[in-house]
C-alpha atoms as one frame of an Amber mdcrd trajectory, in Angstrom:
protein
   2.992  -8.027  28.987   0.237 -10.166  30.448   0.065 -13.765  28.931  -2.971
 -14.196  26.731  -4.112 -17.668  25.632  -7.193 -16.976  23.514  -8.414 -14.665
  20.787 -11.489 -12.543  21.244 -12.647 -13.290  17.793 -12.083 -16.376  15.712
 -12.321 -16.737  12.012 -15.698 -17.114  10.378 -15.800 -19.928   7.791 -13.095
 -20.588   5.223 -11.506 -18.608   2.565  -9.068 -18.880  -0.304  -5.997 -18.764
   1.982  -7.475 -20.558   4.958  -4.920 -23.036   6.291  -1.984 -20.976   4.986
   0.369 -19.901   7.818   2.660 -16.891   7.326   5.384 -15.629   9.694   6.374
 -12.029   8.933   9.520 -10.305  10.011   8.358  -6.933   8.676   9.038  -3.304
   9.025   6.883  -0.319   7.936   4.158  -0.654   5.297   5.480  -2.926   2.578
   5.565  -6.061   4.608   2.320  -5.407   6.518   0.402  -4.573   3.361   1.612
  -7.814   1.652   0.580  -9.953   4.571  -2.754  -8.086   5.039  -3.726  -9.019
   1.434  -3.420 -12.625   2.514  -4.879 -12.336   6.009  -8.049 -10.673   4.648
  -8.676 -13.823   2.667  -8.117 -16.328   5.464  -4.379 -16.763   6.007  -3.074
 -16.962   9.518  -0.485 -14.211   9.766   1.959 -14.000  12.708   3.773 -10.726
  12.616   7.055 -10.543  14.657   7.826  -7.205  16.317   9.883  -5.904  19.209
   9.246  -3.037  21.701  13.008  -2.455  21.636  12.768  -1.120  18.109   9.147
  -0.455  17.259   7.916  -0.457  13.744   8.272   3.131  12.401   4.643   3.182
  11.442   3.656   2.499  15.025   5.253   5.778  16.062   3.956   7.816  13.195
   0.971  10.181  13.384  -1.891  10.594  13.166  -2.846   9.101  16.495  -6.399
   8.181  17.601  -7.913  11.151  19.470  -4.580  12.938  19.001  -3.111  10.894
  21.860   0.313   9.410  21.029   0.992   5.730  21.894   2.686   2.753  20.414
  -0.778   1.117  19.865  -2.628   4.185  18.800  -1.127   5.007  15.323  -3.719
   5.296  12.623  -0.973   4.781  10.030  -0.022   1.418  11.524  -3.552   0.287
  12.286  -5.083   1.086   8.902  -2.825  -1.560   7.306  -2.752  -4.118  10.033
  -6.064  -5.696  10.686  -6.636  -9.475  10.772  -3.045 -10.224  11.919  -1.594
 -11.825  15.026   1.224  -9.930  16.668   4.076 -11.619  18.523   6.802  -9.758
  20.453  10.151 -11.450  19.957  13.452  -9.705  20.854  15.730 -11.131  18.201
  18.811  -9.696  19.964  18.226 -12.253  22.746  20.229 -15.507  22.388  17.105
 -17.687  22.997  14.992 -15.844  20.432  16.361 -17.595  17.361  15.168 -20.934
  18.661  11.662 -19.604  18.977  11.865 -18.216  15.513  12.920 -21.614  14.151
   9.907 -23.206  15.821   7.664 -20.687  14.104   9.326 -21.439  10.725   8.604
 -25.113  11.192   4.937 -24.271  11.330   4.996 -21.797   8.442   4.161 -22.116
   4.745   5.604 -18.708   4.031   8.117 -16.394   5.782   8.072 -12.767   4.800
  10.705 -10.122   5.469  11.569  -6.656   4.140  14.819  -5.716   5.935  18.111
  -4.668   4.453  19.838  -7.783   3.091  21.907  -9.565   5.734  19.665  -9.028
   8.689  17.907 -12.382   8.429  21.201 -14.061   7.824  22.570 -12.521  11.007
  19.741 -14.107  12.955  20.347 -17.471  11.287  17.164 -17.109   9.249  18.398
 -16.839   5.669  16.683 -18.926   2.974  19.162 -21.810   3.127  18.684 -22.060
   6.942  14.931 -21.981   6.639  14.906 -24.655   3.907  16.719 -27.002   6.376
  14.045 -26.371   9.002  11.162 -26.843   6.503  12.192 -27.987   3.048   8.958
 -26.707   1.306   9.016 -23.236   2.879   8.590 -20.240   0.628  10.498 -17.149
   1.594   9.387 -13.739   0.342  11.915 -10.981   0.557  11.198  -7.335  -0.253
  14.228  -5.223   0.384  14.703  -1.811  -1.214  17.139  -2.894  -3.884  17.596
  -6.646  -3.753  20.399  -8.818  -2.471  22.836  -8.203  -5.336  24.286  -5.261
  -7.022  25.999  -2.073  -5.798  22.840  -0.772  -3.927  22.210  -3.985  -1.938
  23.383  -2.604   1.335  21.513   0.732   1.129  18.705   1.409   3.586  15.471
   2.042   1.794  12.483   4.179   2.757   9.436   5.169   0.770  10.577   8.760
   0.096  14.001   7.788  -1.031  12.764   4.875  -3.182  10.265   7.237  -4.881
  13.148   9.614  -5.649  15.632   7.067  -6.974  12.834   5.545  -9.071  12.471
   8.903 -10.883   8.916   9.578  -9.877   9.448  13.164  -8.881  10.518  13.940
 -12.486   6.844  13.916 -13.324   5.614  16.115 -10.373   5.987  19.848 -10.641
   5.849  22.862 -12.886   8.077  23.782 -15.833   9.685  26.726 -14.073  10.311
  25.039 -10.788  12.221  22.090  -9.265  10.592  18.582  -9.092   8.388  17.936
  -6.156   8.498  14.957  -3.783   5.717  12.354  -3.829   2.963  13.531  -1.483
   2.686  10.225   0.393   6.135   9.270   1.646   5.613   5.519   1.586   4.309
   5.548  -1.971   6.537   2.715  -3.156   5.466   0.581  -0.167   2.091   0.292
  -1.737   3.381  -0.871  -5.129   5.614  -3.880  -4.282   2.886  -5.846  -2.367
   0.840  -6.272  -5.467   3.805  -7.866  -7.304   4.629  -9.848  -4.210   1.168
 -11.329  -3.994   1.227 -12.535  -7.566   4.664 -14.096  -7.147   3.649 -15.715
  -3.930   0.547 -17.323  -5.443   2.674 -18.617  -8.312   5.151 -20.032  -5.773
   2.432 -21.695  -3.716   0.933 -23.254  -6.876   4.328 -24.710  -7.762   4.744
 -26.060  -4.210   1.401 -27.782  -4.352   2.324 -29.434  -7.599   5.977 -30.351
  -6.745   6.339 -30.154  -2.957   9.156 -27.727  -3.432   9.555 -24.355  -1.697
  11.576 -21.432  -3.124  12.961 -17.964  -2.530  11.073 -15.004  -3.953  13.087
 -11.787  -4.024  11.452  -8.472  -4.949  13.305  -5.232  -5.094  10.965  -2.331
  -4.373  13.097  -0.142  -6.632  12.459  -2.352  -9.540   8.601  -2.668  -8.968
   8.224   1.134  -8.711   9.653   1.554 -12.244   6.409   0.164 -13.717   4.811
   3.508 -12.787   7.140   5.458 -15.110   7.599   2.852 -17.824   6.409   5.041
 -20.792   9.237   7.513 -19.899  11.801   4.778 -19.786  10.653   3.445 -23.125
  10.675   7.019 -24.523  14.318   7.477 -23.438  15.386   4.085 -24.792  13.774
   4.722 -28.126  14.181   8.428 -28.628  16.756   9.629 -26.009  14.121  12.017
 -24.510  14.065  12.993 -20.804  10.694  13.768 -19.182   9.503  17.352 -18.812
   7.796  18.870 -15.904   4.336  19.848 -17.193   2.314  20.689 -14.072  -1.268
  19.431 -14.708  -0.846  19.355 -18.446  -0.625  16.281 -20.680   1.040  15.937
 -24.118  -1.890  13.924 -25.353  -4.825  15.991 -24.175  -5.963  19.656 -24.350
  -7.388  20.964 -22.183  -6.076  18.864 -19.275  -5.998  20.271 -15.789  -7.561
  20.773 -12.452  -9.910  23.709 -12.261 -11.325  25.852  -9.339 -14.961  25.282
  -8.426 -17.510  27.000  -6.236 -16.574  26.868  -2.579 -13.355  26.968  -0.619
 -10.457  24.848  -2.027 -12.817  22.883  -4.324 -11.660  21.552  -7.651 -12.518
  19.330 -10.609 -10.193  17.710 -13.096 -10.998  17.741 -16.756  -9.254  15.880
 -19.633 -10.035  16.212 -23.364  -8.224  13.667 -25.583 -10.231  13.900 -28.874
 -12.594  16.044 -30.920 -15.648  14.204 -29.636 -14.785  15.091 -26.052 -13.911
  18.598 -27.122 -17.378  19.020 -28.633 -18.976  17.734 -25.431 -16.967  20.250
 -23.409 -17.941  23.160 -25.635 -21.611  22.356 -25.609 -21.772  21.696 -21.870
 -20.064  25.037 -21.208 -22.487  26.814 -23.555 -19.671  27.743 -25.876 -20.595
  26.132 -29.223 -18.843  29.039 -30.895 -15.567  27.521 -29.942 -16.222  24.688
 -32.370 -15.884  27.094 -35.326 -13.149  29.232 -33.758  -9.925  28.716 -35.771
  -7.831  29.067 -32.661  -9.427  25.825 -31.243 -10.308  23.990 -34.441  -7.603
  21.379 -34.098  -5.667  19.687 -31.343  -2.455  21.550 -32.327  -4.266  24.905
 -32.316  -5.809  24.181 -28.957  -2.294  23.428 -27.662  -1.063  26.815 -28.893
  -3.878  28.542 -26.900  -3.848  26.246 -23.929  -3.331  29.043 -21.413  -6.309
  31.013 -22.860  -8.497  27.824 -22.671  -7.460  27.131 -19.050  -8.492  30.631
 -17.997 -11.873  30.449 -19.772 -12.656  26.948 -18.350 -11.665  28.164 -14.895
 -14.088  31.022 -15.172 -16.899  28.608 -15.946 -16.062  26.075 -13.246 -15.814
  28.686 -10.505 -19.585  29.279 -10.801 -20.459  25.628 -10.189 -20.091  22.983
  -7.499 -17.286  20.423  -8.298 -19.710  17.528  -8.346 -21.976  19.338 -10.834
 -19.051  20.047 -13.167 -18.169  16.383 -13.029 -21.677  15.113 -13.498 -22.519
  17.411 -16.455 -19.245  16.696 -18.255 -19.418  12.934 -17.779 -22.919  12.974
 -19.160 -21.498  14.586 -22.267 -18.697  11.974 -22.562 -15.959  14.185 -21.266
 -13.605  12.672 -18.673 -13.943  14.709 -15.446 -13.665  14.026 -11.738 -14.121
  16.082  -8.660 -11.068  16.308  -6.329 -12.364  14.818  -3.066 -11.153  15.811
   0.347 -10.276  13.130   2.938 -13.589  13.782   4.734 -15.495  13.256   1.433
 -13.579  10.044   0.713 -14.190   8.719   4.296 -17.900   9.304   3.860 -18.171
   8.227   0.249 -21.175   6.065  -0.322 -19.576   4.125  -3.198 -16.694   3.135
  -0.929 -19.087   2.340   1.972 -21.271   0.240  -0.237 -18.310  -1.852  -1.341
 -17.197  -2.338   2.271 -13.823  -0.673   1.929 -13.754   0.627   5.483 -13.898
  -1.810   8.366 -14.914  -0.470  11.848 -13.485  -2.889  14.367 -13.238  -2.854
  18.110  -9.626  -2.192  19.187  -8.465  -3.069  22.726  -6.932   0.348  23.311
  -8.424   2.733  20.860 -12.062   1.605  20.934 -13.723   1.409  17.577 -11.242
   2.091  14.794 -11.729   2.195  11.051  -9.293  -0.067   9.163  -8.699  -0.499
   5.432 -10.647  -3.244   3.775  -9.942  -5.167   0.655  -9.812  -3.288  -2.664
 -11.382  -6.162  -4.745 -14.288  -8.446  -4.194 -14.558 -12.187  -4.709 -18.144
 -13.400  -5.023 -17.756 -16.728  -3.154 -14.852 -15.953  -0.817 -14.984 -12.277
   0.082 -12.490 -10.648   2.483 -13.681 -10.661   6.044 -12.934  -8.319   8.969
 -12.540 -10.438  12.066  -9.809  -8.776  14.126  -8.653  -5.197  14.699  -4.950
  -4.165  14.308  -2.964  -5.770  17.112  -1.328  -4.079  20.035   2.439  -4.806
  20.064   2.916  -8.383  21.310  -0.832  -8.857  21.886  -0.818 -12.450  20.784
   2.557 -13.603  21.996   1.160 -15.961  24.653  -1.419 -17.375  22.229   1.236
 -18.097  19.568   3.642 -19.685  21.975   1.249 -21.778  24.081  -1.370 -22.724
  21.603   0.227 -22.715  18.177   3.694 -23.818  19.311   2.470 -26.016  22.169
   4.840 -24.410  24.695   4.154 -25.155  28.398   2.899 -22.315  30.580   5.922
 -22.496  32.884   8.389 -22.442  29.902   6.606 -19.436  28.528   6.642 -17.663
  31.824  10.429 -18.311  32.171  11.219 -17.067  28.760   8.963 -14.020  29.406
  10.918 -13.298  32.602  14.240 -13.554  30.734  13.208 -10.919  28.241  12.830
 -13.046  25.104   9.343 -11.642  24.407  10.126  -7.901  24.338
């Protein structure tokens, strides 16, 4: 690793989190996405990694141009813009001293390992508070630091399963299906973490006191199935696999459209929407048909309805189905492919995709911010980092380490 003292791009102006320094001992998506939400709005984020055990997302496909490499994963890069990356081998006896120096400069320390890892390194909350009394520590393990599950390793696929989400994915005559995106729960917890962290920062600014924030990804994921939990608590009912159908809407499904693998979703929740569907399809006779006159009757003939609607949609482009039905007040949306999403003019107009120059991959498109602030918008200023790309910068410029000291520690294998 060649020492690097400067950054190619500096920050432009100030933002809501400018001046906030975050040190992250993170793994996979949940830690990275939490920190990115802060980095995009001005926070200085120093992410700690090691080449001895690379982040699993760094070695996950797809890779840029189909060429594997620890710095070429689209999965990692998509969630990692605007962060500094420092290589630090925490198994080395001198690494903990460097980590403590980083903590002394930090407002927030983030981690999402299994409970006990940070304590093994001498970086539990009590130890951090002795280094910097007003530090805020944000922990996002799978199950929390207490309870019978505390020592269980957690991954997105297993967390989605234990949270019960597959109970809502599948067809009545088949087994439940896994969540399509393995790291599904990794994208839920960061939103809760950000709210908790802002509250903790507000309290620190008022009182000068830091605190420990502990989020269990298992618990945050439950918000996505809350109606089913309430139904069981109140009525003792378990969820049923319904495919694309919905107990509160008829018809409710995804229907084939003109072209290869082209679809449009349609949902009818009330009589007004039902009338809009009938007239748009050119079937006003359905309005007086006793089989379809009420919601319950439509439910009884749902299969017949689905077949008839599918015959109509097959003759039209998905976007036309969506446009015509929406104009009639009927909820409908075309099912877009990744290519269509990537080129979507709505998303492009709102600057959701950031094309940034990457030192190894060339220009690479990163994920932007999913909300806009009128006076302090998110700003893309730095592509996702190569592993350890900013180690020299962090040590010599942020920590004030002398060049010869850095070189000696580098030689000893501390920065691996």
